[in-house]
N, C-alpha and C positions, 0 to 999 in steps of 0.2 A: 500564862496570863488568861485567865476566863472573864470574857465580858458579855455582860447580860443587855439585854436589850428588849425594854417594856413596849407594851403597848401605851399609846399618849393617850390620859386621862383627860387634859383640858377641853373643855368645850370647843366645838369647831376645829382642832387640831387635826389634821389630818397627816402631817410629816411621819418619818420614822428615820430613827438616829444612823442607822446603819443600813444599808443596801445590798443585794448577792455579789452584786461587782465588787464592792469596798470587803465585804468579808471573805470574798477568795482570796486576795491580797492580804488580808490582817492573819487568815488561818495559814498560807504558806510562811508567814516570817512568825511564828510561834503561839498563835493567838487562838484561843478555842473562842467562839462566839455563841451565846445562849441567846436564842431569840424566841419571845414569848407568841405562841401560835396566833394567828391573826395580826400581828405587831404591822404588818407592810400593807394591809388589805387596803386600807383607806388610799395609799399612795399607789396602787397597782402592782405592789408587789405580792407574789404567791409563796404561801409555805414551801411550796414544791421549789422554786426557784433559791430560797433562803437554804434548803437541804442540798441542793445540788451544790452550791456553794462551799458547803463543808460547815455551814451552822449547826446548831442539833435545837432542833424545835423543842420547847420545856413550856409547862402550865407556871412556873416561879422562875423569872429570871435573876430574881433577888437573891435567891438564899445559897446558890453555890457561887455567883458570880465575886471576884476579886473587883471587877470595877464595873458599874452601870452607865451605859450611856444613853441619855434622853436627847428630846429636842428642848422641850418645856420645865421650867422648873418643878420638885415635885410637889404635890398638894400634901396637906397634913397628913393623910393615910398612907401614902407613897412613901413619905421619910419616915413613917414607921417599921416600913420593912427594910431601913439601910442599918449596918451596923457599924459599929466602931474601926477605925481605919479602912474602910472599903471606900474605894472613888468613887468619883461622881462628877459626870461629865454632862454638861448641858448649860442652855440660857439660864441664870438666876438671878438676874435684874438684881446684882449686889448694893448698887448705889440707891436705888428705891425700894426693895424688900428686905428690910432689916430683919423683921420677924422670921423671915424663914430663912436667912443665912444663920440667925442665931439659934434655931430648930435645928440646923442640920451639924451648928459648930457643938450644942449639947448632946448629939448623938455621937460626936468622936469622927464623923464623916470627912474625909480629905476631899473637897469640893473645888472644883474647876470650872470658872464660868466662862463660857465662850464669848461672851462679848468683853469680858477682860486680856483677851489675848494681846500682847504688847504690839504695837504697829511698828514694826522693824521689818526688814527683809526677809532676816531667817525665817520667820513667823508667818510669812503671808499664805503658804499653805494652808495653815490652820485658821485663817480670816474668816471666821463665819460670818459676822455683819456684814462685810463685803460680799460674800457669795450670795447671802439671802436679800441685800439692798438691790443687785442685780437681778432677780425674780421682780421684787418690787418696783421697779424701774419700768420695766418691760409692760407687767400686769397694771400697772397707773395709765399706761398708755391705750392701753385696749381697751380699758372701762373708760378714757376720755372719748376715744374714736367711737365707742359703741352709745353714749349717749347723748353727743354731739349731733346735732340734728341736720348736720351738712356733711360734704367727703371731705375726707384729709386730704387727699391728691388733685392737682389740677386735672380736670378731665375735659379733651375734646370731643363735643358732640355734635350729631346733626342737629341740635337745636340750639347749640351755640356751647361758648368756653364755661366750665364752672372753674372759678377761683380757689386755690387750694386754704384749707383754714390755716389759722396762724396761730402758734403755739408758744407759749411762753413756759419756760422751766425755772424756776426759782430754789438756787441752791444744787453744785455743782459737784456734790460726791458721787460716788459710786451711781447711786439711785438715779441721781439728775441726771448725769451722763448718757446712764443706761437709756432715758426717758427721751433725751434728745436725740441718741441713734435711732430709736424706735420709732418717734414720730416721722423722722427724718425718711426711715426707709418705709412710712408710709406715705410719705409723698407730702407732709405739711411744711410750711415756711415755718422752721424755728428760732426763737430766740432765746438765750441763755442769760441770768444772771446769778451773780457770786458776790458776795461782800468780799471775797481773797482775791485779789488783781491776777493772782498768779495762775490760776485755772482759766484765764481766759484763752490763754492758746488751746488747752484742751477743748475748751467749745467750739473755737472756731475750725479745731481739726476736723471735729465731726460734721462741720457743715452749716453750723448754725451761726447767727449774729450773737452780738455781745449786747447788752443792753446796760449803757452806761448812765446809772442815778448819781455818779457822785460821791458814792458811799465807799470808804476803803476801810477794811477792818482786817485783821491778825489773823494768822494760823495759830494753832497750838502744836504741841511738839506731837501729837497722835494726829494730825492731819485736820481737824475739825476746824470750823471759824470759830474765834471766841466771841462772845455774845458782845453785840454794840452797846455804848452807852446810850441811856434814854435820849439824847437830843438825837444821835446817829439815829434811832430807831424810827424817832418822830419824823424827821426828813425823809428817812425810807419810806415811810409810808405816804407820806405826800407824792413823794416823786411818782410812786406806783399808782397811785389813785389816778394820778394824770395819764400814765401810760395802760393799766388796764383796758382801758376800753379799745385798745386797739388788737386786741388779742380774742378769738373764740376759746382758746382752752389755756388753762393754768394749772399747773402741776407743781406743787410744793413739796420741797423735801427736807427743809433745813430742822434739824434738831441737835441737840447739843446734851449730850450722855448725861442722865440723872439730873437734868434740869426740865423745865416747862417748856415746851416749843414757843421758841419766839414767833412774835404774832406779826406776821407780814400784812394780812389783808384786814383792816378792818371792815365792821358792815356797812359803812360810806362807800370804800371802793366796791364793793359786790354790788351795791344800788349802781354805780354809774357803767358796768359792764352792761354789754349787750344782751336781749332776752334771746335766751336758749345756749348761753355759755356756759361752761363747764370748768369746775375746780374740782381736782383730783388733790388732797390733802393726804400726804404720806405723814405726815407729823400727828396726824390725828389721836394716836397713842399716847403719846406726850400733851395732849390738850388743842392740839392742831396749829396750823400756820395763819388760818382765817378765823375772825372772831363767830363766824356763823355755822362753822364746821359741829356738827356732832358725832363722837367718837363711836365708830362701830354703826353709824346708820347714813344714809343717802338721802338726802333732803334738796328743796326746791323752795330758795328764798330770793326775793325781788328777781323771780324769774331766769335764775342761776340754778342749774342743779350743783350740789355740793358735794361729794363724795367723799365721805369721813371713814370709808370700810379699812378694818383693822386685821394685822396679821395675812396681809397679800401673800407672803409666800405658802404659805396654806392653803391658798385657792389654785396653785400649780402644784402638787406634792410629790409629783413624779421626778421632775429636774431639781425641787428645791430640796427632798432627799437625798439625790443622788450628791449634789455638790456640798449640802451640810455633810452626809456621810464623809466625804473626802476630806474635809476640814478636821472631823474627829479622829477619822484614823491617823492624818499628820499628825496630830496631837497625843494619841494614842501611840505611835512610836515613838514618839521624841520621851515619854515619859517611861515607855518601856523597852528600850532598845531588846530586838531580838527576843519579845514577847515577856521579859522580865520584868518588873516594875523597880525602878530606879529613881528614885525622888531627888534631883539634886537643886536644891533651893536657895543656892548661889549662883542659877542660870536663869536668866532675863525671863525668859517665857514660863518656866515652872513656877517662879515665884510671881510674876505678875498675873498669870492666871489663877492663882490659888489664892481663894477667899477663906476656906477654914482648913485648919490643918490639926492632928493631934500633938500632943506636946513630946510625945516617944521621938517624933522624927524632928533631928535638928535641924535648925535653922540654918 
């Protein structure tokens, strides 16, 4: 099976779908990988490294490929290079980009969305949402530490003791737990909150305190928090408004797939925070958990810095690409054991991740 890896064309995207380390393993497992020249340059992977790993450097990674591996969904122009029954693997936003999905379906592409990988034990090596959320949680903490006009750790100096920063992380999924762990490593006093009481033990196991707002929500089958009722959301905002002034940094991570981000921090809560405080909103791409977040921007409102930067994994492209490539390779090996495509739509992973397929392939 030949797998094509094109250069990412989306603005600001620096990742690459496969890296030399992973290509070497795929090559040994019956795959031939065709990498567009320069595809890994923005992520610090040289063409020579791809060639040494067994990849073939090409100008057109679409023409000969049986499958195409990308990070971001294809643009309209890129979709024009795809042909019937060609396999596509990447983030496709199937819940929000219906036009893009219909375009691929119209061309007869067999498309697998990395965000649609079922959250089951067998599929964990393919879980790109989790791998990239790990990067986001880590980078969000660094952004907060850089912008906060205070030290994160407690310092004992000849001029006296400096108290540590207080960090609140809202949402204890993969990104939130990584933000908690990284904040703790930097020496901050950390508190975590999630509507799912089941994650309290995970928060406390990382050395953080649990923030009890009296709000209890349910967990979906996929492990996400279910959306709160309007009354619960209002109560949550009231409780948070009273507690937020205690913290120097707030990192928000609450996302519901295919839905606008839940509003956790209204403008009135921002106004109640101390001057110089920082909010890093990891839900900015879905509108933001903070009412004053401007997606893709960093703003100061009420003397509080609000960071709404999107696609944080792309800001750390080397390791983001490395982790994502392992996810893609695991899916490729699942779809094509020994390098031969064998799509079984009775399989939960194959059926769950596939968002378009040709009628010729039996269901």
